C-alpha positions in Angstrom: -29.3 -79.5 41.0 -27.4 -77.8 38.2 -23.9 -76.3 38.4 -25.3 -72.8 38.3 -27.6 -73.5 41.2 -24.7 -75.0 43.1 -22.5 -72.0 42.4 -25.1 -69.4 43.4 -26.4 -71.3 46.4 -29.8 -72.2 44.9 -31.1 -75.6 45.7 -34.4 -77.4 45.7 -36.3 -77.4 49.0 -36.1 -80.6 50.9 -39.3 -82.6 51.6 -39.0 -81.5 55.2 -39.0 -77.8 54.2 -42.0 -78.4 51.9 -43.9 -80.2 54.6 -43.1 -77.4 57.1 -44.4 -74.8 54.6 -47.6 -76.7 54.0 -48.2 -77.1 57.8 -47.7 -73.4 58.3 -50.2 -72.7 55.5 -52.8 -75.0 57.1 -52.2 -73.4 60.5 -52.6 -69.9 59.0 -56.0 -70.9 57.4 -57.1 -72.4 60.7 -56.1 -69.3 62.7 -58.1 -66.9 60.6 -61.0 -69.3 60.1 -61.2 -69.0 56.3 -62.7 -72.0 54.6 -61.6 -73.1 51.1 -65.1 -72.0 49.9 -64.6 -68.5 51.2 -61.2 -68.3 49.7 -62.7 -69.3 46.3 -65.4 -66.6 46.7 -62.8 -64.0 47.4 -60.8 -65.1 44.4 -63.9 -64.9 42.1 -64.9 -61.5 43.4 -61.3 -60.1 43.0 -61.3 -61.4 39.4 -64.7 -59.7 38.7 -63.7 -56.3 40.1 -60.2 -56.1 38.7 -61.2 -57.4 35.2 -63.6 -54.4 35.0 -60.6 -52.1 34.7 -57.8 -54.2 33.2 -57.5 -57.4 31.2 -56.2 -60.3 33.3 -55.3 -63.9 32.8 -58.1 -65.5 34.8 -56.5 -68.9 34.7 -53.3 -67.6 36.2 -54.8 -65.9 39.3 -53.6 -67.3 42.6 -55.0 -66.2 46.0 -53.3 -67.5 49.1 -52.7 -66.6 52.7 -49.4 -65.9 54.5 -48.9 -66.0 58.2 -46.4 -63.7 59.8 -45.5 -63.2 63.4 -48.1 -60.6 64.0 -50.6 -60.8 61.2 -52.0 -62.8 58.3 -51.9 -61.6 54.7 -54.1 -62.3 51.8 -51.9 -62.5 48.7 -53.3 -62.1 45.3 -51.1 -62.9 42.3 -53.0 -61.6 39.3 -51.3 -61.7 35.9 -52.2 -58.5 33.9 -52.6 -58.7 30.1 -53.3 -55.0 29.4 -55.5 -52.0 30.0 -59.2 -52.0 29.0 -60.4 -49.4 26.5 -62.5 -46.5 27.7 -66.1 -47.4 28.7 -69.0 -45.9 26.9 
């Protein structure tokens, strides 16, 4: 931990916090019954559809789930490179 992190209250998460986050993720996947294969299919289809309209960094795409108190969320982090030219 650097001095700036210490001054601004930023710190690395403990192994306990990391384990808790991983367990929450596993429970979220289990609750919504989404297999890793289905998650990969969703990711591939999102890439296909979005890349028709804008250029994206396909290698940088991340699709995850988040579990809140009342609902689950599909989170897609898709790095955009730029707009596509007009289609002919």
